[in-house]
N, CA, C and O atoms as a GROMACS GRO file, in nm:
protein
  564
    1UNK      N    1  -3.131  -2.462  -1.786
    1UNK     CA    2  -3.089  -2.396  -1.680
    1UNK      C    3  -2.963  -2.490  -1.638
    1UNK      O    4  -2.850  -2.442  -1.628
    2UNK      N    5  -2.988  -2.614  -1.615
    2UNK     CA    6  -2.850  -2.717  -1.552
    2UNK      C    7  -2.761  -2.704  -1.676
    2UNK      O    8  -2.644  -2.674  -1.650
    3UNK      N    9  -2.790  -2.719  -1.795
    3UNK     CA   10  -2.683  -2.717  -1.895
    3UNK      C   11  -2.584  -2.554  -1.886
    3UNK      O   12  -2.462  -2.548  -1.902
    4UNK      N   13  -2.657  -2.463  -1.864
    4UNK     CA   14  -2.589  -2.344  -1.838
    4UNK      C   15  -2.492  -2.332  -1.750
    4UNK      O   16  -2.384  -2.277  -1.773
    5UNK      N   17  -2.531  -2.393  -1.624
    5UNK     CA   18  -2.438  -2.396  -1.506
    5UNK      C   19  -2.336  -2.515  -1.518
    5UNK      O   20  -2.230  -2.502  -1.457
    6UNK      N   21  -2.358  -2.625  -1.588
    6UNK     CA   22  -2.237  -2.712  -1.618
    6UNK      C   23  -2.149  -2.636  -1.717
    6UNK      O   24  -2.027  -2.637  -1.698
    7UNK      N   25  -2.215  -2.552  -1.850
    7UNK     CA   26  -2.096  -2.496  -1.898
    7UNK      C   27  -2.018  -2.403  -1.816
    7UNK      O   28  -1.895  -2.411  -1.824
    8UNK      N   29  -2.072  -2.316  -1.737
    8UNK     CA   30  -2.013  -2.214  -1.650
    8UNK      C   31  -1.897  -2.273  -1.580
    8UNK      O   32  -1.780  -2.233  -1.583
    9UNK      N   33  -1.945  -2.371  -1.520
    9UNK     CA   34  -1.837  -2.428  -1.430
    9UNK      C   35  -1.730  -2.485  -1.486
    9UNK      O   36  -1.618  -2.457  -1.444
   10UNK      N   37  -1.753  -2.599  -1.618
   10UNK     CA   38  -1.627  -2.646  -1.689
   10UNK      C   39  -1.563  -2.517  -1.773
   10UNK      O   40  -1.462  -2.554  -1.833
   11UNK      N   41  -1.587  -2.402  -1.789
   11UNK     CA   42  -1.540  -2.302  -1.841
   11UNK      C   43  -1.426  -2.252  -1.710
   11UNK      O   44  -1.305  -2.235  -1.721
   12UNK      N   45  -1.486  -2.240  -1.624
   12UNK     CA   46  -1.430  -2.179  -1.515
   12UNK      C   47  -1.290  -2.248  -1.469
   12UNK      O   48  -1.190  -2.198  -1.417
   13UNK      N   49  -1.315  -2.366  -1.502
   13UNK     CA   50  -1.237  -2.478  -1.437
   13UNK      C   51  -1.084  -2.475  -1.557
   13UNK      O   52  -0.975  -2.522  -1.528
   14UNK      N   53  -1.118  -2.410  -1.683
   14UNK     CA   54  -0.993  -2.434  -1.780
   14UNK      C   55  -0.911  -2.313  -1.772
   14UNK      O   56  -0.830  -2.289  -1.861
   15UNK      N   57  -0.927  -2.241  -1.678
   15UNK     CA   58  -0.830  -2.131  -1.659
   15UNK      C   59  -0.688  -2.175  -1.636
   15UNK      O   60  -0.630  -2.275  -1.680
   16UNK      N   61  -0.648  -2.087  -1.564
   16UNK     CA   62  -0.505  -2.096  -1.493
   16UNK      C   63  -0.472  -2.194  -1.436
   16UNK      O   64  -0.573  -2.248  -1.391
   17UNK      N   65  -0.348  -2.268  -1.404
   17UNK     CA   66  -0.342  -2.377  -1.302
   17UNK      C   67  -0.276  -2.305  -1.196
   17UNK      O   68  -0.174  -2.237  -1.208
   18UNK      N   69  -0.353  -2.328  -1.078
   18UNK     CA   70  -0.307  -2.245  -0.946
   18UNK      C   71  -0.374  -2.136  -0.933
   18UNK      O   72  -0.425  -2.083  -1.032
   19UNK      N   73  -0.384  -2.079  -0.803
   19UNK     CA   74  -0.458  -1.975  -0.756
   19UNK      C   75  -0.423  -1.827  -0.802
   19UNK      O   76  -0.301  -1.808  -0.803
   20UNK      N   77  -0.481  -1.743  -0.832
   20UNK     CA   78  -0.449  -1.608  -0.879
   20UNK      C   79  -0.421  -1.515  -0.759
   20UNK      O   80  -0.502  -1.505  -0.667
   21UNK      N   81  -0.309  -1.451  -0.762
   21UNK     CA   82  -0.265  -1.360  -0.635
   21UNK      C   83  -0.298  -1.216  -0.700
   21UNK      O   84  -0.253  -1.188  -0.811
   22UNK      N   85  -0.363  -1.144  -0.642
   22UNK     CA   86  -0.381  -0.994  -0.668
   22UNK      C   87  -0.446  -0.994  -0.817
   22UNK      O   88  -0.428  -0.896  -0.890
   23UNK      N   89  -0.506  -1.083  -0.852
   23UNK     CA   90  -0.571  -1.094  -0.962
   23UNK      C   91  -0.495  -1.138  -1.084
   23UNK      O   92  -0.553  -1.144  -1.192
   24UNK      N   93  -0.348  -1.172  -1.072
   24UNK     CA   94  -0.301  -1.217  -1.147
   24UNK      C   95  -0.263  -1.337  -1.131
   24UNK      O   96  -0.256  -1.380  -1.015
   25UNK      N   97  -0.224  -1.434  -1.256
   25UNK     CA   98  -0.193  -1.583  -1.217
   25UNK      C   99  -0.076  -1.622  -1.247
   25UNK      O  100  -0.061  -1.741  -1.273
   26UNK      N  101   0.047  -1.526  -1.250
   26UNK     CA  102   0.168  -1.569  -1.330
   26UNK      C  103   0.247  -1.622  -1.206
   26UNK      O  104   0.204  -1.610  -1.092
   27UNK      N  105   0.346  -1.671  -1.234
   27UNK     CA  106   0.442  -1.747  -1.099
   27UNK      C  107   0.531  -1.632  -1.072
   27UNK      O  108   0.550  -1.524  -1.128
   28UNK      N  109   0.587  -1.700  -0.956
   28UNK     CA  110   0.693  -1.598  -0.912
   28UNK      C  111   0.829  -1.545  -1.004
   28UNK      O  112   0.889  -1.621  -1.080
   29UNK      N  113   0.856  -1.434  -0.987
   29UNK     CA  114   0.952  -1.376  -1.074
   29UNK      C  115   1.078  -1.374  -0.974
   29UNK      O  116   1.063  -1.310  -0.870
   30UNK      N  117   1.200  -1.438  -0.997
   30UNK     CA  118   1.317  -1.439  -0.935
   30UNK      C  119   1.426  -1.339  -0.999
   30UNK      O  120   1.439  -1.346  -1.121
   31UNK      N  121   1.487  -1.267  -0.944
   31UNK     CA  122   1.576  -1.154  -1.015
   31UNK      C  123   1.708  -1.171  -0.924
   31UNK      O  124   1.702  -1.190  -0.802
   32UNK      N  125   1.826  -1.161  -0.998
   32UNK     CA  126   1.945  -1.128  -0.902
   32UNK      C  127   2.030  -1.048  -0.953
   32UNK      O  128   2.052  -1.041  -1.074
   33UNK      N  129   2.092  -0.976  -0.861
   33UNK     CA  130   2.182  -0.858  -0.890
   33UNK      C  131   2.244  -0.776  -0.762
   33UNK      O  132   2.267  -0.827  -0.652
   34UNK      N  133   2.265  -0.659  -0.792
   34UNK     CA  134   2.298  -0.596  -0.665
   34UNK      C  135   2.253  -0.453  -0.651
   34UNK      O  136   2.230  -0.380  -0.748
   35UNK      N  137   2.242  -0.416  -0.523
   35UNK     CA  138   2.198  -0.265  -0.512
   35UNK      C  139   2.332  -0.192  -0.526
   35UNK      O  140   2.428  -0.229  -0.460
   36UNK      N  141   2.339  -0.100  -0.601
   36UNK     CA  142   2.438  -0.009  -0.611
   36UNK      C  143   2.441   0.109  -0.530
   36UNK      O  144   2.552   0.153  -0.504
   37UNK      N  145   2.340   0.170  -0.484
   37UNK     CA  146   2.309   0.281  -0.384
   37UNK      C  147   2.173   0.315  -0.349
   37UNK      O  148   2.082   0.300  -0.431
   38UNK      N  149   2.152   0.361  -0.227
   38UNK     CA  150   2.027   0.395  -0.177
   38UNK      C  151   2.003   0.563  -0.168
   38UNK      O  152   2.100   0.637  -0.152
   39UNK      N  153   1.885   0.608  -0.179
   39UNK     CA  154   1.885   0.736  -0.202
   39UNK      C  155   1.953   0.800  -0.286
   39UNK      O  156   2.019   0.900  -0.254
   40UNK      N  157   1.946   0.750  -0.408
   40UNK     CA  158   2.038   0.793  -0.525
   40UNK      C  159   1.956   0.769  -0.669
   40UNK      O  160   1.845   0.716  -0.667
   41UNK      N  161   2.009   0.804  -0.776
   41UNK     CA  162   1.931   0.830  -0.901
   41UNK      C  163   2.017   0.757  -1.015
   41UNK      O  164   2.138   0.749  -0.995
   42UNK      N  165   1.971   0.709  -1.119
   42UNK     CA  166   2.042   0.655  -1.229
   42UNK      C  167   2.166   0.749  -1.267
   42UNK      O  168   2.282   0.715  -1.293
   43UNK      N  169   2.107   0.879  -1.264
   43UNK     CA  170   2.210   1.005  -1.306
   43UNK      C  171   2.359   1.010  -1.234
   43UNK      O  172   2.471   1.034  -1.280
   44UNK      N  173   2.308   0.972  -1.087
   44UNK     CA  174   2.431   0.986  -0.996
   44UNK      C  175   2.550   0.849  -1.028
   44UNK      O  176   2.672   0.850  -1.018
   45UNK      N  177   2.459   0.740  -1.068
   45UNK     CA  178   2.555   0.623  -1.052
   45UNK      C  179   2.622   0.623  -1.226
   45UNK      O  180   2.737   0.590  -1.257
   46UNK      N  181   2.509   0.674  -1.324
   46UNK     CA  182   2.595   0.657  -1.448
   46UNK      C  183   2.709   0.754  -1.481
   46UNK      O  184   2.773   0.724  -1.582
   47UNK      N  185   2.743   0.852  -1.422
   47UNK     CA  186   2.842   0.932  -1.393
   47UNK      C  187   2.970   0.849  -1.336
   47UNK      O  188   3.085   0.873  -1.375
   48UNK      N  189   2.941   0.758  -1.249
   48UNK     CA  190   3.085   0.691  -1.201
   48UNK      C  191   3.073   0.556  -1.277
   48UNK      O  192   3.181   0.503  -1.304
   49UNK      N  193   2.974   0.499  -1.311
   49UNK     CA  194   3.002   0.382  -1.400
   49UNK      C  195   2.926   0.365  -1.532
   49UNK      O  196   2.826   0.294  -1.542
   50UNK      N  197   2.974   0.425  -1.621
   50UNK     CA  198   2.873   0.454  -1.758
   50UNK      C  199   2.891   0.347  -1.833
   50UNK      O  200   2.830   0.347  -1.940
   51UNK      N  201   2.977   0.230  -1.802
   51UNK     CA  202   2.987   0.111  -1.866
   51UNK      C  203   2.878  -0.008  -1.824
   51UNK      O  204   2.843  -0.109  -1.885
   52UNK      N  205   2.839   0.048  -1.690
   52UNK     CA  206   2.734  -0.042  -1.638
   52UNK      C  207   2.599  -0.075  -1.702
   52UNK      O  208   2.527   0.025  -1.717
   53UNK      N  209   2.558  -0.168  -1.736
   53UNK     CA  210   2.434  -0.230  -1.789
   53UNK      C  211   2.340  -0.282  -1.707
   53UNK      O  212   2.370  -0.316  -1.592
   54UNK      N  213   2.218  -0.293  -1.754
   54UNK     CA  214   2.100  -0.332  -1.686
   54UNK      C  215   2.072  -0.265  -1.541
   54UNK      O  216   2.072  -0.331  -1.436
   55UNK      N  217   2.053  -0.145  -1.548
   55UNK     CA  218   2.034  -0.049  -1.428
   55UNK      C  219   1.891  -0.014  -1.437
   55UNK      O  220   1.826   0.010  -1.539
   56UNK      N  221   1.844  -0.013  -1.287
   56UNK     CA  222   1.727   0.009  -1.298
   56UNK      C  223   1.694   0.089  -1.188
   56UNK      O  224   1.729   0.046  -1.078
   57UNK      N  225   1.628   0.208  -1.194
   57UNK     CA  226   1.616   0.301  -1.066
   57UNK      C  227   1.471   0.257  -0.996
   57UNK      O  228   1.364   0.284  -1.049
   58UNK      N  229   1.481   0.198  -0.892
   58UNK     CA  230   1.359   0.164  -0.812
   58UNK      C  231   1.299   0.239  -0.713
   58UNK      O  232   1.360   0.268  -0.610
   59UNK      N  233   1.168   0.280  -0.739
   59UNK     CA  234   1.121   0.365  -0.634
   59UNK      C  235   1.046   0.260  -0.525
   59UNK      O  236   1.016   0.150  -0.573
   60UNK      N  237   1.022   0.276  -0.425
   60UNK     CA  238   0.944   0.234  -0.330
   60UNK      C  239   0.884   0.319  -0.231
   60UNK      O  240   0.921   0.436  -0.231
   61UNK      N  241   0.798   0.282  -0.146
   61UNK     CA  242   0.734   0.379  -0.033
   61UNK      C  243   0.846   0.398   0.077
   61UNK      O  244   0.879   0.317   0.163
   62UNK      N  245   0.902   0.540   0.051
   62UNK     CA  246   0.975   0.601   0.145
   62UNK      C  247   1.136   0.613   0.086
   62UNK      O  248   1.230   0.658   0.151
   63UNK      N  249   1.142   0.568  -0.032
   63UNK     CA  250   1.283   0.586  -0.081
   63UNK      C  251   1.300   0.550  -0.237
   63UNK      O  252   1.209   0.561  -0.319
   64UNK      N  253   1.417   0.510  -0.262
   64UNK     CA  254   1.473   0.482  -0.403
   64UNK      C  255   1.601   0.438  -0.405
   64UNK      O  256   1.683   0.496  -0.334
   65UNK      N  257   1.635   0.343  -0.476
   65UNK     CA  258   1.768   0.284  -0.499
   65UNK      C  259   1.796   0.240  -0.654
   65UNK      O  260   1.700   0.230  -0.731
   66UNK      N  261   1.909   0.217  -0.690
   66UNK     CA  262   1.969   0.165  -0.796
   66UNK      C  263   1.987   0.024  -0.807
   66UNK      O  264   2.066  -0.029  -0.729
   67UNK      N  265   1.930  -0.043  -0.889
   67UNK     CA  266   1.974  -0.198  -0.890
   67UNK      C  267   2.036  -0.244  -1.010
   67UNK      O  268   1.996  -0.201  -1.118
   68UNK      N  269   2.120  -0.320  -1.004
   68UNK     CA  270   2.194  -0.370  -1.126
   68UNK      C  271   2.148  -0.519  -1.130
   68UNK      O  272   2.182  -0.588  -1.033
   69UNK      N  273   2.068  -0.582  -1.237
   69UNK     CA  274   2.006  -0.682  -1.284
   69UNK      C  275   2.115  -0.750  -1.336
   69UNK      O  276   2.186  -0.706  -1.427
   70UNK      N  277   2.129  -0.857  -1.280
   70UNK     CA  278   2.229  -0.972  -1.329
   70UNK      C  279   2.158  -1.104  -1.385
   70UNK      O  280   2.207  -1.178  -1.470
   71UNK      N  281   2.056  -1.120  -1.334
   71UNK     CA  282   1.971  -1.250  -1.384
   71UNK      C  283   1.815  -1.246  -1.332
   71UNK      O  284   1.769  -1.203  -1.226
   72UNK      N  285   1.759  -1.298  -1.433
   72UNK     CA  286   1.607  -1.340  -1.416
   72UNK      C  287   1.547  -1.467  -1.446
   72UNK      O  288   1.570  -1.515  -1.557
   73UNK      N  289   1.478  -1.526  -1.370
   73UNK     CA  290   1.426  -1.656  -1.428
   73UNK      C  291   1.305  -1.634  -1.565
   73UNK      O  292   1.266  -1.722  -1.642
   74UNK      N  293   1.268  -1.506  -1.565
   74UNK     CA  294   1.178  -1.479  -1.685
   74UNK      C  295   1.250  -1.363  -1.749
   74UNK      O  296   1.246  -1.253  -1.695
   75UNK      N  297   1.310  -1.381  -1.854
   75UNK     CA  298   1.368  -1.291  -1.925
   75UNK      C  299   1.292  -1.234  -2.017
   75UNK      O  300   1.294  -1.113  -2.039
   76UNK      N  301   1.204  -1.337  -2.091
   76UNK     CA  302   1.104  -1.267  -2.213
   76UNK      C  303   0.988  -1.174  -2.124
   76UNK      O  304   0.935  -1.074  -2.172
   77UNK      N  305   0.963  -1.219  -2.005
   77UNK     CA  306   0.851  -1.140  -1.948
   77UNK      C  307   0.922  -1.024  -1.880
   77UNK      O  308   0.847  -0.927  -1.879
   78UNK      N  309   1.035  -1.000  -1.824
   78UNK     CA  310   1.077  -0.882  -1.798
   78UNK      C  311   1.118  -0.787  -1.888
   78UNK      O  312   1.110  -0.666  -1.864
   79UNK      N  313   1.180  -0.851  -2.032
   79UNK     CA  314   1.184  -0.743  -2.115
   79UNK      C  315   1.065  -0.701  -2.181
   79UNK      O  316   1.057  -0.588  -2.230
   80UNK      N  317   0.965  -0.788  -2.187
   80UNK     CA  318   0.819  -0.714  -2.208
   80UNK      C  319   0.766  -0.635  -2.102
   80UNK      O  320   0.690  -0.546  -2.140
   81UNK      N  321   0.785  -0.642  -1.988
   81UNK     CA  322   0.718  -0.582  -1.907
   81UNK      C  323   0.759  -0.434  -1.844
   81UNK      O  324   0.683  -0.343  -1.810
   82UNK      N  325   0.908  -0.439  -1.840
   82UNK     CA  326   0.986  -0.340  -1.802
   82UNK      C  327   1.048  -0.263  -1.918
   82UNK      O  328   1.161  -0.290  -1.959
   83UNK      N  329   0.987  -0.185  -1.961
   83UNK     CA  330   1.016  -0.128  -2.067
   83UNK      C  331   1.100   0.028  -2.059
   83UNK      O  332   1.128   0.105  -2.151
   84UNK      N  333   1.118   0.036  -1.953
   84UNK     CA  334   1.204   0.164  -1.918
   84UNK      C  335   1.331   0.108  -1.802
   84UNK      O  336   1.353  -0.011  -1.778
   85UNK      N  337   1.394   0.211  -1.749
   85UNK     CA  338   1.492   0.200  -1.664
   85UNK      C  339   1.409   0.207  -1.529
   85UNK      O  340   1.470   0.168  -1.430
   86UNK      N  341   1.296   0.246  -1.514
   86UNK     CA  342   1.225   0.291  -1.373
   86UNK      C  343   1.124   0.174  -1.367
   86UNK      O  344   1.050   0.131  -1.456
   87UNK      N  345   1.142   0.128  -1.222
   87UNK     CA  346   1.060   0.026  -1.171
   87UNK      C  347   0.999   0.081  -1.039
   87UNK      O  348   1.056   0.168  -0.972
   88UNK      N  349   0.904   0.036  -1.013
   88UNK     CA  350   0.836   0.058  -0.863
   88UNK      C  351   0.831  -0.084  -0.800
   88UNK      O  352   0.814  -0.188  -0.863
   89UNK      N  353   0.846  -0.074  -0.675
   89UNK     CA  354   0.862  -0.193  -0.591
   89UNK      C  355   0.804  -0.157  -0.480
   89UNK      O  356   0.817  -0.046  -0.428
   90UNK      N  357   0.720  -0.270  -0.428
   90UNK     CA  358   0.635  -0.286  -0.296
   90UNK      C  359   0.678  -0.381  -0.224
   90UNK      O  360   0.740  -0.476  -0.271
   91UNK      N  361   0.647  -0.366  -0.084
   91UNK     CA  362   0.704  -0.484   0.010
   91UNK      C  363   0.695  -0.421   0.157
   91UNK      O  364   0.656  -0.309   0.190
   92UNK      N  365   0.748  -0.536   0.244
   92UNK     CA  366   0.771  -0.461   0.384
   92UNK      C  367   0.880  -0.371   0.383
   92UNK      O  368   0.983  -0.384   0.316
   93UNK      N  369   0.848  -0.262   0.475
   93UNK     CA  370   0.962  -0.179   0.501
   93UNK      C  371   1.108  -0.244   0.542
   93UNK      O  372   1.218  -0.191   0.528
   94UNK      N  373   1.081  -0.358   0.589
   94UNK     CA  374   1.207  -0.428   0.654
   94UNK      C  375   1.287  -0.480   0.543
   94UNK      O  376   1.409  -0.472   0.547
   95UNK      N  377   1.209  -0.549   0.418
   95UNK     CA  378   1.307  -0.561   0.324
   95UNK      C  379   1.372  -0.463   0.242
   95UNK      O  380   1.468  -0.488   0.169
   96UNK      N  381   1.321  -0.357   0.257
   96UNK     CA  382   1.402  -0.235   0.183
   96UNK      C  383   1.503  -0.174   0.286
   96UNK      O  384   1.609  -0.122   0.250
   97UNK      N  385   1.463  -0.186   0.416
   97UNK     CA  386   1.582  -0.147   0.513
   97UNK      C  387   1.711  -0.267   0.458
   97UNK      O  388   1.824  -0.225   0.435
   98UNK      N  389   1.687  -0.368   0.446
   98UNK     CA  390   1.781  -0.500   0.453
   98UNK      C  391   1.842  -0.441   0.299
   98UNK      O  392   1.961  -0.410   0.298
   99UNK      N  393   1.777  -0.430   0.196
   99UNK     CA  394   1.833  -0.393   0.060
   99UNK      C  395   1.958  -0.288   0.067
   99UNK      O  396   2.077  -0.302   0.039
  100UNK      N  397   1.881  -0.174   0.117
  100UNK     CA  398   1.975  -0.051   0.143
  100UNK      C  399   2.063  -0.030   0.256
  100UNK      O  400   2.114   0.082   0.258
  101UNK      N  401   2.095  -0.111   0.355
  101UNK     CA  402   2.173  -0.090   0.459
  101UNK      C  403   2.318  -0.115   0.391
  101UNK      O  404   2.333  -0.202   0.306
  102UNK      N  405   2.425  -0.030   0.436
  102UNK     CA  406   2.539  -0.006   0.378
  102UNK      C  407   2.633  -0.153   0.363
  102UNK      O  408   2.699  -0.185   0.264
  103UNK      N  409   2.619  -0.220   0.474
  103UNK     CA  410   2.713  -0.362   0.437
  103UNK      C  411   2.627  -0.427   0.322
  103UNK      O  412   2.701  -0.498   0.254
  104UNK      N  413   2.492  -0.428   0.274
  104UNK     CA  414   2.442  -0.501   0.170
  104UNK      C  415   2.462  -0.446   0.042
  104UNK      O  416   2.440  -0.516  -0.056
  105UNK      N  417   2.504  -0.321   0.028
  105UNK     CA  418   2.549  -0.229  -0.084
  105UNK      C  419   2.635  -0.346  -0.166
  105UNK      O  420   2.714  -0.419  -0.106
  106UNK      N  421   2.613  -0.358  -0.303
  106UNK     CA  422   2.708  -0.429  -0.383
  106UNK      C  423   2.736  -0.565  -0.382
  106UNK      O  424   2.818  -0.620  -0.456
  107UNK      N  425   2.646  -0.634  -0.272
  107UNK     CA  426   2.636  -0.771  -0.233
  107UNK      C  427   2.530  -0.827  -0.332
  107UNK      O  428   2.427  -0.772  -0.372
  108UNK      N  429   2.578  -0.950  -0.362
  108UNK     CA  430   2.468  -1.059  -0.447
  108UNK      C  431   2.352  -1.068  -0.361
  108UNK      O  432   2.363  -1.104  -0.244
  109UNK      N  433   2.240  -1.035  -0.415
  109UNK     CA  434   2.114  -1.063  -0.366
  109UNK      C  435   2.017  -1.121  -0.471
  109UNK      O  436   2.013  -1.081  -0.588
  110UNK      N  437   1.942  -1.215  -0.423
  110UNK     CA  438   1.800  -1.266  -0.488
  110UNK      C  439   1.686  -1.225  -0.427
  110UNK      O  440   1.666  -1.225  -0.306
  111UNK      N  441   1.590  -1.181  -0.540
  111UNK     CA  442   1.482  -1.102  -0.482
  111UNK      C  443   1.375  -1.191  -0.551
  111UNK      O  444   1.379  -1.219  -0.671
  112UNK      N  445   1.274  -1.234  -0.460
  112UNK     CA  446   1.135  -1.314  -0.527
  112UNK      C  447   1.046  -1.261  -0.506
  112UNK      O  448   1.026  -1.236  -0.388
  113UNK      N  449   0.956  -1.222  -0.596
  113UNK     CA  450   0.821  -1.170  -0.607
  113UNK      C  451   0.734  -1.158  -0.723
  113UNK      O  452   0.760  -1.227  -0.821
  114UNK      N  453   0.619  -1.069  -0.724
  114UNK     CA  454   0.552  -1.070  -0.838
  114UNK      C  455   0.564  -0.962  -0.961
  114UNK      O  456   0.532  -0.846  -0.935
  115UNK      N  457   0.595  -0.985  -1.058
  115UNK     CA  458   0.640  -0.851  -1.171
  115UNK      C  459   0.482  -0.822  -1.216
  115UNK      O  460   0.415  -0.914  -1.263
  116UNK      N  461   0.439  -0.714  -1.201
  116UNK     CA  462   0.283  -0.683  -1.250
  116UNK      C  463   0.314  -0.632  -1.371
  116UNK      O  464   0.431  -0.608  -1.403
  117UNK      N  465   0.192  -0.606  -1.464
  117UNK     CA  466   0.188  -0.547  -1.580
  117UNK      C  467   0.211  -0.398  -1.598
  117UNK      O  468   0.217  -0.337  -1.705
  118UNK      N  469   0.225  -0.345  -1.460
  118UNK     CA  470   0.248  -0.197  -1.420
  118UNK      C  471   0.377  -0.167  -1.408
  118UNK      O  472   0.407  -0.050  -1.381
  119UNK      N  473   0.462  -0.249  -1.422
  119UNK     CA  474   0.614  -0.238  -1.375
  119UNK      C  475   0.646  -0.216  -1.241
  119UNK      O  476   0.729  -0.134  -1.202
  120UNK      N  477   0.564  -0.308  -1.156
  120UNK     CA  478   0.564  -0.298  -1.032
  120UNK      C  479   0.604  -0.467  -0.992
  120UNK      O  480   0.552  -0.573  -1.029
  121UNK      N  481   0.694  -0.444  -0.920
  121UNK     CA  482   0.758  -0.553  -0.845
  121UNK      C  483   0.709  -0.571  -0.706
  121UNK      O  484   0.747  -0.492  -0.619
  122UNK      N  485   0.607  -0.690  -0.668
  122UNK     CA  486   0.551  -0.671  -0.522
  122UNK      C  487   0.681  -0.786  -0.465
  122UNK      O  488   0.684  -0.901  -0.510
  123UNK      N  489   0.761  -0.748  -0.387
  123UNK     CA  490   0.893  -0.843  -0.328
  123UNK      C  491   0.788  -0.916  -0.220
  123UNK      O  492   0.701  -0.861  -0.152
  124UNK      N  493   0.826  -1.059  -0.227
  124UNK     CA  494   0.776  -1.128  -0.116
  124UNK      C  495   0.920  -1.158  -0.011
  124UNK      O  496   0.907  -1.146   0.111
  125UNK      N  497   1.023  -1.189  -0.060
  125UNK     CA  498   1.138  -1.222   0.021
  125UNK      C  499   1.255  -1.195  -0.044
  125UNK      O  500   1.259  -1.207  -0.167
  126UNK      N  501   1.366  -1.156   0.028
  126UNK     CA  502   1.517  -1.150  -0.044
  126UNK      C  503   1.610  -1.231   0.027
  126UNK      O  504   1.596  -1.245   0.149
  127UNK      N  505   1.700  -1.283  -0.035
  127UNK     CA  506   1.827  -1.353   0.028
  127UNK      C  507   1.966  -1.321  -0.023
  127UNK      O  508   1.990  -1.324  -0.144
  128UNK      N  509   2.051  -1.292   0.060
  128UNK     CA  510   2.183  -1.218   0.025
  128UNK      C  511   2.281  -1.363   0.009
  128UNK      O  512   2.271  -1.458   0.087
  129UNK      N  513   2.375  -1.358  -0.106
  129UNK     CA  514   2.454  -1.446  -0.104
  129UNK      C  515   2.550  -1.468   0.001
  129UNK      O  516   2.636  -1.381   0.014
  130UNK      N  517   2.552  -1.582   0.090
  130UNK     CA  518   2.680  -1.587   0.169
  130UNK      C  519   2.818  -1.602   0.121
  130UNK      O  520   2.871  -1.686   0.048
  131UNK      N  521   2.869  -1.480   0.193
  131UNK     CA  522   3.023  -1.508   0.148
  131UNK      C  523   3.119  -1.622   0.192
  131UNK      O  524   3.138  -1.647   0.310
  132UNK      N  525   3.173  -1.681   0.101
  132UNK     CA  526   3.245  -1.792   0.133
  132UNK      C  527   3.388  -1.765   0.204
  132UNK      O  528   3.476  -1.693   0.157
  133UNK      N  529   3.397  -1.845   0.345
  133UNK     CA  530   3.503  -1.841   0.373
  133UNK      C  531   3.602  -1.897   0.324
  133UNK      O  532   3.576  -1.995   0.254
  134UNK      N  533   3.748  -1.858   0.340
  134UNK     CA  534   3.843  -1.908   0.264
  134UNK      C  535   3.885  -2.055   0.352
  134UNK      O  536   3.895  -2.077   0.473
  135UNK      N  537   3.903  -2.137   0.237
  135UNK     CA  538   3.950  -2.271   0.332
  135UNK      C  539   4.090  -2.276   0.388
  135UNK      O  540   4.192  -2.230   0.336
  136UNK      N  541   4.077  -2.337   0.497
  136UNK     CA  542   4.219  -2.320   0.579
  136UNK      C  543   4.292  -2.459   0.586
  136UNK      O  544   4.249  -2.550   0.657
  137UNK      N  545   4.393  -2.469   0.516
  137UNK     CA  546   4.470  -2.605   0.496
  137UNK      C  547   4.569  -2.640   0.593
  137UNK      O  548   4.679  -2.585   0.593
  138UNK      N  549   4.537  -2.729   0.674
  138UNK     CA  550   4.621  -2.775   0.793
  138UNK      C  551   4.748  -2.859   0.723
  138UNK      O  552   4.741  -2.937   0.628
  139UNK      N  553   4.839  -2.827   0.782
  139UNK     CA  554   4.986  -2.894   0.721
  139UNK      C  555   5.004  -3.028   0.773
  139UNK      O  556   4.966  -3.038   0.890
  140UNK      N  557   5.049  -3.133   0.722
  140UNK     CA  558   5.050  -3.240   0.779
  140UNK      C  559   5.193  -3.260   0.854
  140UNK      O  560   5.304  -3.216   0.825
  141UNK      N  561   5.148  -3.349   0.967
  141UNK     CA  562   5.269  -3.351   1.058
  141UNK      C  563   5.328  -3.469   1.048
  141UNK      O  564   5.430  -3.493   1.114
   0.00000   0.00000   0.00000
């Protein structure tokens, strides 16, 4: 009996490194891109920007948006799990309000979260790129 307990304990300790969140043990997925529109569809956007690539129609509780993906820290995982242009997202309502407010449309944003096997992105945080203020050169006197 002690032998069985010892084997079960050592097998359980050989799994993943780090705690599993929501039943999954993968790291944080980071994506960068731009929200092109809120409460719209891919069909609406593709009419205006037919040459735009990496577009995703993202549905979330209470709405939808179109996101243009520019970069991800896990491109192979993204490609393997996101097999269509449809993506579902979950997170705090305040995050989606920030993403879809008019002044943040077309602004570079980084989104951190967990990408699930179900094509669902659980968003933990977002950060917008700070616009650089042009340098002011003061003439020599």
